[in-house]
C-alpha beads as a LAMMPS data file, in Angstrom:
LAMMPS data file: protein, C-alpha beads

325 atoms
324 bonds

1 atom types
1 bond types

-500.0 500.0 xlo xhi
-500.0 500.0 ylo yhi
-500.0 500.0 zlo zhi

Masses

1 110.0

Atoms # bond

1 1 1 5.241 312.909 221.139
2 1 1 9.120 313.442 221.381
3 1 1 8.749 315.869 218.404
4 1 1 6.336 317.983 216.819
5 1 1 6.282 316.811 212.906
6 1 1 5.930 313.433 211.483
7 1 1 7.565 312.268 209.603
8 1 1 10.541 314.240 211.002
9 1 1 12.362 317.037 210.002
10 1 1 15.656 316.447 208.973
11 1 1 17.870 315.978 212.010
12 1 1 15.279 315.508 214.420
13 1 1 13.788 312.277 216.224
14 1 1 11.115 310.022 214.676
15 1 1 7.898 311.127 215.961
16 1 1 6.738 308.551 218.846
17 1 1 3.313 308.240 220.475
18 1 1 3.562 306.703 224.124
19 1 1 0.711 304.424 225.053
20 1 1 0.099 303.392 228.603
21 1 1 -2.343 300.449 229.057
22 1 1 -4.761 300.631 232.009
23 1 1 -4.132 297.769 234.296
24 1 1 -7.625 295.790 233.254
25 1 1 -6.614 295.447 229.386
26 1 1 -3.138 294.564 230.742
27 1 1 -4.194 291.338 232.518
28 1 1 -7.304 291.048 229.755
29 1 1 -4.969 289.595 226.512
30 1 1 -1.775 289.203 225.872
31 1 1 0.173 292.262 224.424
32 1 1 2.517 290.288 222.877
33 1 1 -0.076 289.459 220.072
34 1 1 -2.085 292.338 220.682
35 1 1 -2.732 294.761 217.282
36 1 1 -3.796 298.227 218.146
37 1 1 -6.300 300.421 215.671
38 1 1 -6.218 303.862 215.767
39 1 1 -7.799 306.508 213.711
40 1 1 -11.614 305.115 213.966
41 1 1 -13.968 306.815 211.939
42 1 1 -17.733 305.619 211.221
43 1 1 -18.413 305.614 207.245
44 1 1 -21.411 304.537 204.904
45 1 1 -20.785 302.667 201.717
46 1 1 -21.288 304.542 198.802
47 1 1 -18.742 306.416 196.146
48 1 1 -18.970 309.831 195.347
49 1 1 -19.326 310.924 191.054
50 1 1 -20.105 313.971 189.207
51 1 1 -21.974 314.344 186.577
52 1 1 -22.935 317.731 183.959
53 1 1 -25.888 317.939 181.582
54 1 1 -27.426 320.292 180.411
55 1 1 -31.236 321.277 179.087
56 1 1 -31.072 321.353 175.226
57 1 1 -31.569 324.685 173.406
58 1 1 -32.941 324.358 169.952
59 1 1 -31.589 327.816 168.988
60 1 1 -27.836 327.356 170.431
61 1 1 -25.310 325.552 168.705
62 1 1 -25.014 321.774 169.904
63 1 1 -23.255 321.324 173.120
64 1 1 -20.834 319.013 174.386
65 1 1 -22.822 318.511 177.473
66 1 1 -25.038 315.192 177.595
67 1 1 -28.831 316.530 177.316
68 1 1 -31.784 316.014 179.886
69 1 1 -34.438 314.125 177.580
70 1 1 -37.974 315.519 177.487
71 1 1 -41.290 313.945 177.951
72 1 1 -44.147 315.439 177.204
73 1 1 -46.585 315.676 180.369
74 1 1 -50.281 316.906 181.275
75 1 1 -52.528 319.151 179.317
76 1 1 -53.857 321.841 181.090
77 1 1 -57.396 322.918 181.510
78 1 1 -57.522 326.699 180.386
79 1 1 -61.306 327.252 180.235
80 1 1 -64.181 325.263 179.980
81 1 1 -63.596 322.483 177.284
82 1 1 -60.453 324.580 176.351
83 1 1 -56.783 322.628 176.695
84 1 1 -53.665 323.968 176.682
85 1 1 -50.525 323.092 175.399
86 1 1 -48.681 320.243 177.129
87 1 1 -45.722 320.990 179.285
88 1 1 -42.186 319.725 178.758
89 1 1 -41.142 317.425 181.546
90 1 1 -36.993 317.031 181.789
91 1 1 -35.455 314.154 183.041
92 1 1 -31.923 312.770 183.336
93 1 1 -31.149 308.917 183.868
94 1 1 -27.546 308.997 186.823
95 1 1 -25.018 307.290 185.050
96 1 1 -24.447 305.192 187.921
97 1 1 -27.033 303.354 190.257
98 1 1 -28.291 302.339 192.594
99 1 1 -28.065 305.952 194.355
100 1 1 -27.474 305.772 198.179
101 1 1 -30.334 306.540 200.395
102 1 1 -29.100 307.636 203.930
103 1 1 -31.435 308.839 206.825
104 1 1 -30.626 312.334 208.000
105 1 1 -32.781 313.367 210.658
106 1 1 -31.467 316.842 209.982
107 1 1 -32.767 317.030 206.760
108 1 1 -36.454 315.102 207.636
109 1 1 -37.084 314.344 211.115
110 1 1 -39.544 311.742 210.024
111 1 1 -36.413 309.289 210.123
112 1 1 -36.916 308.202 206.192
113 1 1 -33.820 307.811 203.939
114 1 1 -33.188 310.971 201.951
115 1 1 -31.321 310.509 198.496
116 1 1 -27.927 311.626 198.798
117 1 1 -27.826 313.795 195.759
118 1 1 -26.910 317.486 195.038
119 1 1 -28.009 319.427 192.357
120 1 1 -26.638 323.101 191.029
121 1 1 -27.487 325.386 188.323
122 1 1 -24.479 327.334 186.574
123 1 1 -25.420 330.867 186.778
124 1 1 -25.443 333.063 183.168
125 1 1 -23.730 335.813 185.218
126 1 1 -20.932 334.239 186.336
127 1 1 -22.115 334.602 190.127
128 1 1 -22.420 331.428 192.257
129 1 1 -24.623 328.162 191.309
130 1 1 -27.928 328.156 192.055
131 1 1 -29.060 325.083 194.302
132 1 1 -31.697 323.362 193.239
133 1 1 -33.171 321.304 196.142
134 1 1 -34.507 317.152 196.433
135 1 1 -38.203 317.049 197.347
136 1 1 -39.758 313.913 198.105
137 1 1 -42.493 314.168 195.930
138 1 1 -43.162 317.224 193.401
139 1 1 -46.333 317.512 194.821
140 1 1 -45.217 319.485 197.344
141 1 1 -43.190 321.996 195.587
142 1 1 -44.493 325.106 194.128
143 1 1 -44.545 326.084 190.880
144 1 1 -41.133 328.849 191.187
145 1 1 -39.717 326.375 193.583
146 1 1 -36.290 324.794 192.365
147 1 1 -37.051 322.011 193.493
148 1 1 -36.393 318.335 191.832
149 1 1 -37.427 314.398 192.675
150 1 1 -35.758 311.036 191.645
151 1 1 -37.530 308.204 190.427
152 1 1 -37.233 304.448 190.404
153 1 1 -36.199 304.297 186.031
154 1 1 -33.775 303.788 184.019
155 1 1 -34.546 305.054 180.570
156 1 1 -32.182 303.857 177.465
157 1 1 -31.395 305.700 173.486
158 1 1 -33.667 303.502 171.053
159 1 1 -32.987 305.524 168.247
160 1 1 -31.677 308.737 166.761
161 1 1 -34.075 311.199 164.748
162 1 1 -34.345 312.797 161.711
163 1 1 -32.767 316.191 163.379
164 1 1 -30.126 313.999 164.988
165 1 1 -31.571 313.939 168.686
166 1 1 -31.391 311.007 170.518
167 1 1 -34.569 309.673 171.461
168 1 1 -34.907 307.598 174.642
169 1 1 -38.020 305.241 176.291
170 1 1 -38.346 303.686 179.635
171 1 1 -36.563 300.067 180.318
172 1 1 -36.804 299.170 183.622
173 1 1 -36.624 300.052 187.167
174 1 1 -32.846 299.407 187.503
175 1 1 -31.631 303.157 187.605
176 1 1 -32.396 306.638 189.119
177 1 1 -33.376 309.227 186.993
178 1 1 -33.661 313.248 188.049
179 1 1 -37.254 314.531 187.323
180 1 1 -38.127 318.193 187.100
181 1 1 -41.223 320.008 187.854
182 1 1 -44.107 320.870 185.027
183 1 1 -44.008 325.195 186.353
184 1 1 -46.726 323.782 188.319
185 1 1 -45.385 321.499 190.777
186 1 1 -41.983 322.518 190.832
187 1 1 -39.864 324.890 188.208
188 1 1 -39.448 323.770 184.933
189 1 1 -35.638 324.603 183.608
190 1 1 -35.004 327.089 180.929
191 1 1 -33.423 325.633 177.410
192 1 1 -29.646 326.429 178.002
193 1 1 -29.358 325.330 181.521
194 1 1 -26.558 323.672 183.112
195 1 1 -26.662 321.279 185.420
196 1 1 -24.104 320.110 188.272
197 1 1 -25.134 316.841 189.831
198 1 1 -23.535 315.134 192.903
199 1 1 -24.248 312.416 194.341
200 1 1 -23.075 308.880 195.612
201 1 1 -24.224 305.296 194.516
202 1 1 -23.791 302.043 196.663
203 1 1 -24.216 298.021 196.227
204 1 1 -26.864 298.076 198.597
205 1 1 -27.293 294.257 200.688
206 1 1 -23.632 293.520 198.753
207 1 1 -22.248 296.204 200.998
208 1 1 -22.683 294.301 204.120
209 1 1 -19.124 293.041 204.037
210 1 1 -17.267 290.892 207.211
211 1 1 -14.823 292.527 209.452
212 1 1 -11.202 292.990 207.489
213 1 1 -13.171 292.459 204.119
214 1 1 -11.768 296.123 203.159
215 1 1 -8.330 296.138 202.856
216 1 1 -7.750 298.885 200.296
217 1 1 -8.748 302.321 199.274
218 1 1 -9.727 304.196 196.279
219 1 1 -6.680 305.403 194.579
220 1 1 -8.495 308.847 193.054
221 1 1 -10.380 309.295 196.430
222 1 1 -8.707 312.961 197.834
223 1 1 -5.948 312.480 199.789
224 1 1 -5.597 309.333 199.360
225 1 1 -1.840 309.018 199.703
226 1 1 -1.877 310.430 202.801
227 1 1 -3.147 306.922 204.541
228 1 1 -0.872 303.671 204.989
229 1 1 -3.635 301.484 205.557
230 1 1 -6.936 300.907 206.193
231 1 1 -9.456 297.968 207.253
232 1 1 -12.933 297.269 208.877
233 1 1 -12.523 296.307 212.057
234 1 1 -15.927 295.990 211.944
235 1 1 -18.354 294.138 210.053
236 1 1 -20.655 296.527 207.772
237 1 1 -24.048 296.495 208.324
238 1 1 -27.527 297.528 207.930
239 1 1 -26.997 297.936 203.606
240 1 1 -29.800 297.012 202.328
241 1 1 -31.602 296.893 198.417
242 1 1 -34.531 298.631 197.348
243 1 1 -37.885 297.319 197.355
244 1 1 -38.255 295.248 194.272
245 1 1 -40.929 296.331 191.468
246 1 1 -42.387 292.618 192.619
247 1 1 -42.847 293.836 195.696
248 1 1 -44.158 297.037 195.181
249 1 1 -47.111 295.687 192.499
250 1 1 -48.033 293.880 195.408
251 1 1 -47.343 290.836 193.247
252 1 1 -45.601 288.722 196.632
253 1 1 -47.692 287.373 198.956
254 1 1 -49.828 289.159 200.905
255 1 1 -49.729 291.994 198.973
256 1 1 -52.661 294.327 198.161
257 1 1 -55.129 295.488 195.654
258 1 1 -55.759 298.910 193.686
259 1 1 -58.110 301.348 195.193
260 1 1 -60.486 301.062 192.550
261 1 1 -60.780 297.563 192.550
262 1 1 -61.050 297.355 196.408
263 1 1 -64.033 299.931 196.317
264 1 1 -65.488 297.466 193.489
265 1 1 -64.696 294.543 196.058
266 1 1 -66.280 296.396 198.988
267 1 1 -69.510 297.602 197.358
268 1 1 -70.091 294.096 196.030
269 1 1 -69.852 292.781 199.671
270 1 1 -71.667 295.183 200.704
271 1 1 -74.393 295.024 198.411
272 1 1 -74.580 291.088 198.779
273 1 1 -74.679 291.424 202.596
274 1 1 -77.749 294.174 202.215
275 1 1 -79.444 291.854 200.120
276 1 1 -79.101 289.122 202.729
277 1 1 -80.480 291.448 205.389
278 1 1 -83.259 292.430 203.303
279 1 1 -84.619 289.595 200.946
280 1 1 -87.217 292.715 199.567
281 1 1 -84.441 295.272 199.190
282 1 1 -83.574 294.421 195.494
283 1 1 -87.501 294.141 194.859
284 1 1 -87.911 297.541 195.688
285 1 1 -85.307 299.140 193.927
286 1 1 -83.258 299.946 196.900
287 1 1 -80.222 299.345 195.196
288 1 1 -78.447 297.547 191.987
289 1 1 -78.028 293.840 191.968
290 1 1 -74.441 292.877 192.848
291 1 1 -71.946 292.794 190.077
292 1 1 -69.670 290.302 189.117
293 1 1 -65.714 291.234 189.776
294 1 1 -63.431 292.677 187.304
295 1 1 -62.391 288.812 185.170
296 1 1 -65.242 287.188 187.231
297 1 1 -63.360 286.789 190.489
298 1 1 -64.820 287.271 194.021
299 1 1 -61.832 286.765 195.946
300 1 1 -59.562 289.382 196.543
301 1 1 -57.458 290.820 194.298
302 1 1 -53.486 291.470 193.983
303 1 1 -52.273 294.079 192.118
304 1 1 -50.696 297.414 193.235
305 1 1 -50.184 299.194 196.063
306 1 1 -52.625 300.669 197.902
307 1 1 -54.638 300.136 201.021
308 1 1 -55.966 297.122 202.978
309 1 1 -59.396 296.309 203.404
310 1 1 -59.345 294.413 206.694
311 1 1 -57.818 297.049 208.837
312 1 1 -60.340 298.934 210.647
313 1 1 -59.105 302.744 209.695
314 1 1 -59.563 301.648 206.041
315 1 1 -62.677 299.835 205.736
316 1 1 -64.149 302.642 207.219
317 1 1 -62.581 305.270 204.556
318 1 1 -64.076 303.236 201.970
319 1 1 -67.706 302.547 203.570
320 1 1 -70.594 302.749 200.664
321 1 1 -72.269 305.347 202.230
322 1 1 -70.013 307.852 201.612
323 1 1 -69.479 307.208 198.302
324 1 1 -71.126 308.899 195.943
325 1 1 -72.281 306.434 192.432

Bonds

1 1 1 2
2 1 2 3
3 1 3 4
4 1 4 5
5 1 5 6
6 1 6 7
7 1 7 8
8 1 8 9
9 1 9 10
10 1 10 11
11 1 11 12
12 1 12 13
13 1 13 14
14 1 14 15
15 1 15 16
16 1 16 17
17 1 17 18
18 1 18 19
19 1 19 20
20 1 20 21
21 1 21 22
22 1 22 23
23 1 23 24
24 1 24 25
25 1 25 26
26 1 26 27
27 1 27 28
28 1 28 29
29 1 29 30
30 1 30 31
31 1 31 32
32 1 32 33
33 1 33 34
34 1 34 35
35 1 35 36
36 1 36 37
37 1 37 38
38 1 38 39
39 1 39 40
40 1 40 41
41 1 41 42
42 1 42 43
43 1 43 44
44 1 44 45
45 1 45 46
46 1 46 47
47 1 47 48
48 1 48 49
49 1 49 50
50 1 50 51
51 1 51 52
52 1 52 53
53 1 53 54
54 1 54 55
55 1 55 56
56 1 56 57
57 1 57 58
58 1 58 59
59 1 59 60
60 1 60 61
61 1 61 62
62 1 62 63
63 1 63 64
64 1 64 65
65 1 65 66
66 1 66 67
67 1 67 68
68 1 68 69
69 1 69 70
70 1 70 71
71 1 71 72
72 1 72 73
73 1 73 74
74 1 74 75
75 1 75 76
76 1 76 77
77 1 77 78
78 1 78 79
79 1 79 80
80 1 80 81
81 1 81 82
82 1 82 83
83 1 83 84
84 1 84 85
85 1 85 86
86 1 86 87
87 1 87 88
88 1 88 89
89 1 89 90
90 1 90 91
91 1 91 92
92 1 92 93
93 1 93 94
94 1 94 95
95 1 95 96
96 1 96 97
97 1 97 98
98 1 98 99
99 1 99 100
100 1 100 101
101 1 101 102
102 1 102 103
103 1 103 104
104 1 104 105
105 1 105 106
106 1 106 107
107 1 107 108
108 1 108 109
109 1 109 110
110 1 110 111
111 1 111 112
112 1 112 113
113 1 113 114
114 1 114 115
115 1 115 116
116 1 116 117
117 1 117 118
118 1 118 119
119 1 119 120
120 1 120 121
121 1 121 122
122 1 122 123
123 1 123 124
124 1 124 125
125 1 125 126
126 1 126 127
127 1 127 128
128 1 128 129
129 1 129 130
130 1 130 131
131 1 131 132
132 1 132 133
133 1 133 134
134 1 134 135
135 1 135 136
136 1 136 137
137 1 137 138
138 1 138 139
139 1 139 140
140 1 140 141
141 1 141 142
142 1 142 143
143 1 143 144
144 1 144 145
145 1 145 146
146 1 146 147
147 1 147 148
148 1 148 149
149 1 149 150
150 1 150 151
151 1 151 152
152 1 152 153
153 1 153 154
154 1 154 155
155 1 155 156
156 1 156 157
157 1 157 158
158 1 158 159
159 1 159 160
160 1 160 161
161 1 161 162
162 1 162 163
163 1 163 164
164 1 164 165
165 1 165 166
166 1 166 167
167 1 167 168
168 1 168 169
169 1 169 170
170 1 170 171
171 1 171 172
172 1 172 173
173 1 173 174
174 1 174 175
175 1 175 176
176 1 176 177
177 1 177 178
178 1 178 179
179 1 179 180
180 1 180 181
181 1 181 182
182 1 182 183
183 1 183 184
184 1 184 185
185 1 185 186
186 1 186 187
187 1 187 188
188 1 188 189
189 1 189 190
190 1 190 191
191 1 191 192
192 1 192 193
193 1 193 194
194 1 194 195
195 1 195 196
196 1 196 197
197 1 197 198
198 1 198 199
199 1 199 200
200 1 200 201
201 1 201 202
202 1 202 203
203 1 203 204
204 1 204 205
205 1 205 206
206 1 206 207
207 1 207 208
208 1 208 209
209 1 209 210
210 1 210 211
211 1 211 212
212 1 212 213
213 1 213 214
214 1 214 215
215 1 215 216
216 1 216 217
217 1 217 218
218 1 218 219
219 1 219 220
220 1 220 221
221 1 221 222
222 1 222 223
223 1 223 224
224 1 224 225
225 1 225 226
226 1 226 227
227 1 227 228
228 1 228 229
229 1 229 230
230 1 230 231
231 1 231 232
232 1 232 233
233 1 233 234
234 1 234 235
235 1 235 236
236 1 236 237
237 1 237 238
238 1 238 239
239 1 239 240
240 1 240 241
241 1 241 242
242 1 242 243
243 1 243 244
244 1 244 245
245 1 245 246
246 1 246 247
247 1 247 248
248 1 248 249
249 1 249 250
250 1 250 251
251 1 251 252
252 1 252 253
253 1 253 254
254 1 254 255
255 1 255 256
256 1 256 257
257 1 257 258
258 1 258 259
259 1 259 260
260 1 260 261
261 1 261 262
262 1 262 263
263 1 263 264
264 1 264 265
265 1 265 266
266 1 266 267
267 1 267 268
268 1 268 269
269 1 269 270
270 1 270 271
271 1 271 272
272 1 272 273
273 1 273 274
274 1 274 275
275 1 275 276
276 1 276 277
277 1 277 278
278 1 278 279
279 1 279 280
280 1 280 281
281 1 281 282
282 1 282 283
283 1 283 284
284 1 284 285
285 1 285 286
286 1 286 287
287 1 287 288
288 1 288 289
289 1 289 290
290 1 290 291
291 1 291 292
292 1 292 293
293 1 293 294
294 1 294 295
295 1 295 296
296 1 296 297
297 1 297 298
298 1 298 299
299 1 299 300
300 1 300 301
301 1 301 302
302 1 302 303
303 1 303 304
304 1 304 305
305 1 305 306
306 1 306 307
307 1 307 308
308 1 308 309
309 1 309 310
310 1 310 311
311 1 311 312
312 1 312 313
313 1 313 314
314 1 314 315
315 1 315 316
316 1 316 317
317 1 317 318
318 1 318 319
319 1 319 320
320 1 320 321
321 1 321 322
322 1 322 323
323 1 323 324
324 1 324 325
């Protein structure tokens, strides 16, 4: 550099960077029409947004912050034949979708994608915010763990109740919803708690654009004015859409059947095989006669994600002699 500042201070020469080509590069291409691209950086698809929401406190004045909504959870068994009150499950549907997921071995050594979302709770005493941790499943969270998970669900307002509160219902899986615990699996936020949610959303497979397709930077990006130009010299790859509900339910070719129907099918087949091997089996009352499968179908049913009976390890798990009838 001919001077330490760029753009230069008054009365100083223009800052210039001098590049010296290696012999191989100088002879491999015509430098008169060669473009040099500098400041290469890896980037992932997604836009970062921030949302704020609160847990409604009926005893407090209405807040301007959007409220999480509640759905009734399961009633716990407090004594033989006695059920306790149903817990309130707090949920909040993100305004933007789809949420981006990215493999981060430092957070999850399994290599599975991790949801790119951070949630913190404002401290009522003015102390630093309280972080809540994302978990893949709330079943892994303890009753006092400040944890949440994200479900592929979109809830929409359908009506306003007599107390002017909004009533929401499930719309589809075309969204992402934050779900808190029920004080058994994960902590249940207190009424009046205020949360700040920072997350990224993207375009999935649509983000796999060709080289040179990106030519501008979002003006709202911090320090956007520091950049003169931006481009992607290489094609964007590895962007993928979430698994479709149809695929998850096994409706596509090669799907699987739910565990309860697999067991029924397996027991039906085992009984039929036993009857063929021992004709006197039914006569001696050794077992019940094979019952038809639900809906009269004796082929494999395809309805939901489960194990496959054609794999030896799964077949062993479903052996009839390990199931109490």
